[in-house]
C-alpha positions in Angstrom: -24.1 36.3 1.4 -27.9 36.4 1.7 -28.7 36.1 5.5 -31.1 33.1 5.0 -28.4 31.2 3.1 -25.8 32.0 5.7 -28.2 30.7 8.4 -28.9 27.5 6.5 -25.2 26.8 6.1 -24.5 27.4 9.8 -27.4 25.1 10.7 -26.1 22.3 8.4 -22.7 22.6 9.9 -24.0 22.3 13.4 -26.1 19.3 12.5 -23.1 17.6 10.9 -21.0 18.2 14.0 -23.8 16.9 16.3 -23.7 13.4 14.7 -21.1 12.0 12.4 -19.1 15.2 12.7 -18.6 14.6 16.5 -17.3 11.1 15.6 -14.9 12.5 13.1 -13.7 15.1 15.6 -13.1 12.4 18.1 -11.1 10.3 15.6 -9.1 13.3 14.6 -8.3 14.2 18.2 -7.1 10.6 18.8 -4.5 10.8 16.0 -3.6 14.5 16.4 -0.8 13.7 18.9 0.2 10.4 17.4 3.4 9.4 15.7 4.0 9.2 11.9 5.6 6.1 10.5 7.0 5.9 7.0 6.1 2.7 5.3 8.0 3.5 2.1 11.4 2.3 0.8 13.4 5.2 -0.8 13.9 5.1 -4.6 17.5 4.9 -5.7 19.8 2.7 -7.9 19.5 -0.2 -5.4 15.7 -0.2 -5.3 14.3 -3.7 -6.1 12.2 -4.1 -9.2 10.6 -7.1 -10.8 13.4 -9.1 -12.6 12.1 -8.1 -16.1 12.3 -4.3 -15.3 15.3 -2.1 -15.5 15.0 -0.4 -12.2 15.1 3.2 -11.0 17.1 5.6 -13.1 18.3 8.9 -11.7 20.1 11.5 -13.6 21.6 14.4 -11.6 21.3 17.8 -13.2 24.0 20.5 -13.3 23.3 21.3 -9.7 25.1 24.1 -7.9 25.4 27.9 -7.5 24.1 30.0 -10.4 25.6 33.1 -12.0 22.9 35.2 -10.1 24.1 33.9 -6.7 21.4 31.4 -5.7 21.7 27.6 -5.6 19.6 25.6 -8.0 19.0 21.8 -8.4 16.9 19.9 -10.9 17.3 16.2 -11.7 15.6 13.7 -13.9 14.3 10.2 -13.2 12.8 7.3 -15.1 11.0 4.3 -13.7 8.7 1.5 -14.4 5.2 1.7 -12.8 5.8 -1.4 -10.8 8.9 -1.3 -8.6 10.0 -0.2 -5.2 7.1 0.7 -2.9 4.3 1.1 -5.4 0.6 0.8 -6.2 -1.1 -1.8 -8.4 -4.2 -0.1 -9.8 -7.0 -2.5 -10.6 -6.4 -2.1 -14.3 -3.1 -3.9 -13.7 -4.9 -7.3 -13.9 -8.4 -6.4 -14.9 -9.5 -4.8 -18.1 -11.9 -1.9 -17.7 -11.2 -1.5 -14.0 -9.8 1.7 -12.4 -6.5 3.2 -13.6 -4.4 5.1 -11.0 -6.1 8.4 -11.6 -9.6 6.8 -11.3 -9.1 5.2 -7.9 -11.4 6.8 -5.3 -9.2 8.7 -2.8 -11.2 7.1 0.1 -9.7 3.7 -0.8 -6.2 5.1 -0.2 -6.7 6.3 3.3 -8.1 4.5 6.3 -7.5 2.3 9.3 -5.0 -0.5 8.9 -5.7 -4.1 9.8 -2.3 -5.8 10.1 -2.3 -9.6 9.5 0.8 -10.9 11.2 2.1 -14.1 9.5 5.8 -13.6 10.2 6.2 -16.8 12.2 4.6 -18.9 9.4 6.8 -17.2 6.8 10.0 -18.1 8.8 8.9 -21.7 8.6 7.8 -21.5 5.0 9.4 -18.7 2.8 6.7 -19.1 0.2 3.8 -19.1 2.7 0.5 -17.8 1.5 -1.7 -16.0 4.1 -5.0 -17.8 4.2 -8.6 -17.0 4.9 -8.1 -18.7 8.3 -5.4 -16.1 9.1 -7.9 -13.3 8.3 -10.6 -14.9 10.4 -8.1 -15.3 13.2 -7.4 -11.6 13.1 -11.2 -10.9 13.4 -11.5 -13.3 16.3 -8.6 -11.6 18.1 -9.8 -8.1 17.5 -13.5 -8.8 17.9 -14.5 -7.1 14.6 -14.7 -7.8 10.9 -12.4 -6.7 8.1 -14.8 -4.0 6.8 -13.7 -0.5 5.6 -10.1 -1.2 6.5 -6.8 -1.4 4.6 -5.5 -4.9 5.0 -1.7 -5.2 5.4 -0.1 -8.6 5.3 3.0 -8.6 7.5 5.4 -11.3 6.4 8.6 -9.7 7.9 10.2 -9.7 4.4 11.0 -5.9 4.5 13.9 -6.7 6.8 15.5 -8.3 3.8 15.3 -5.2 1.7 18.7 -4.2 0.2 19.6 -7.9 -0.4 18.0 -8.7 -3.7 18.7 -12.4 -3.5 17.3 -12.7 0.1 14.2 -10.5 -0.8 13.3 -12.1 -4.1 14.8 -15.6 -3.7 17.2 -14.9 -6.6 19.5 -12.1 -7.8 19.0 -13.1 -11.4 17.3 -10.7 -13.9 15.3 -11.2 -17.0 12.4 -13.5 -17.8 14.4 -16.6 -16.8 14.5 -15.3 -13.2 10.7 -15.2 -12.7 10.4 -19.0 -12.0 13.1 -18.7 -9.4 11.2 -16.1 -7.2 10.7 -17.2 -3.6 8.8 -15.0 -1.1 5.4 -15.1 0.8 2.1 -13.6 -0.3 -1.6 -13.7 0.0 -3.4 -16.9 -1.1 -5.9 -16.4 -4.0 -8.6 -18.1 -1.9 -8.0 -15.5 0.8 -8.3 -12.7 -1.7 -11.5 -14.3 -3.0 -12.9 -14.5 0.5 -12.1 -10.8 1.1 -13.9 -9.5 -2.0 -16.9 -11.9 -1.6 -17.4 -11.8 2.1 -15.9 -8.5 3.4 -15.5 -4.9 2.2 -11.9 -3.7 2.3 -10.5 -0.5 0.9 -7.1 -1.8 -0.3 -4.7 -4.7 0.4 -0.9 -4.3 0.9 2.1 -6.6 1.6 5.8 -6.1 2.5 7.0 -8.3 -0.4 7.4 -7.8 -4.1 4.0 -9.1 -5.0 0.6 -9.8 -3.3 0.9 -13.3 -5.0 3.7 -15.4 -3.5 6.9 -15.8 -5.5 6.2 -19.2 -7.2 2.8 -17.9 -8.6 2.4 -18.1 -12.4 -1.4 -17.3 -12.6 -1.4 -14.4 -10.1 -4.8 -15.3 -8.7 -4.7 -12.8 -5.8 -4.0 -10.0 -8.2 -6.8 -11.1 -10.5 -9.4 -11.4 -7.8 -8.6 -8.1 -6.1 -8.3 -6.2 -9.3 -11.5 -7.5 -10.7 -13.2 -6.1 -7.6 -11.5 -2.7 -8.1 -9.4 -3.2 -4.9 -6.0 -1.4 -5.1 -2.9 -3.2 -4.0 0.2 -1.8 -2.2 3.5 -3.8 -2.7 7.0 -3.6 -1.2 5.9 -1.9 1.9 8.4 -1.1 4.7 8.2 -1.0 8.5 5.0 -3.0 9.0 6.6 -4.4 12.2 6.2 -1.0 13.8 2.4 -1.1 13.4 -0.2 -2.5 15.9 -2.5 -5.1 14.5 -5.3 -2.6 14.6 -5.6 1.2 15.2 -3.0 2.7 12.9 -4.3 5.2 10.2 -2.7 4.8 6.7 -2.3 7.3 4.0 -1.1 5.8 0.7 -0.8 8.4 -2.1 0.6 7.3 -5.6 1.8 9.5 -8.4 -1.4 10.3 -10.2 -0.6 8.8 -13.6 -3.5 9.2 -16.1 -4.3 5.8 -17.5 -1.6 4.2 -15.4 -1.7 0.6 -14.2 0.4 1.5 -11.2 3.0 3.9 -9.9 5.4 5.0 -7.2 3.7 5.2 -3.8 4.4 7.1 -0.6 2.8 5.4 2.3 2.6 6.8 5.8 0.9 5.4 9.0 -0.2 7.5 11.9 -0.1 5.7 15.3 -2.7 6.9 17.8 -1.6 8.4 21.1 -1.7 5.8 23.8 
């Protein structure tokens, strides 16, 4: 490398570390000794999908010892884009918006803001988290919902494994959709987020960001039109603090996809 270029690169690195770089180092150090939490439901034959979808299909291969003496396993699976812990890409409800492979990676990682509405959902199983719930979080934390991943904690993931308790019905097919009963995010709250705040993504521990009785899916429409990704069927949100956790949500990178299976992890900072 030419000495002058080498010197310039070193100087740029030092300048970066002296400002924003130091902040990044401090943030990294805070999480280095933290604990990882898995916010993902495993995919198997019991994984809950929307009533109109078939579910997760897994075909074991001829797994076992080979003639050459080593063990070999290779299986096959098939799945709808939207089922289990998954991503809704903005294209899901907004023509021309980002498909899975077009979502900026920065939107899939970041600090979590956990909106806890569990008590309200116990009283009303089709409760919709409101803009007032979002403002209450801001008042309690002394900050705005800016550059965060908003996670709506309803407590519904504790019902995972019981299809009827989780969805409100164990029926399948189009006739089951009007029977769905679970909490979500109110369309007016989604509208408030995209018009008055700047969030990276929005997630929920139910089958849909819109509550079960929805027929117009207003929260989906408002978030997707603003190119905001949605995470659904999250697990373990009860283990997260209302602020301070760092989330990594990486979907299968499906070219042109409207959604896909999602692995979500949260890093808790060392106390």
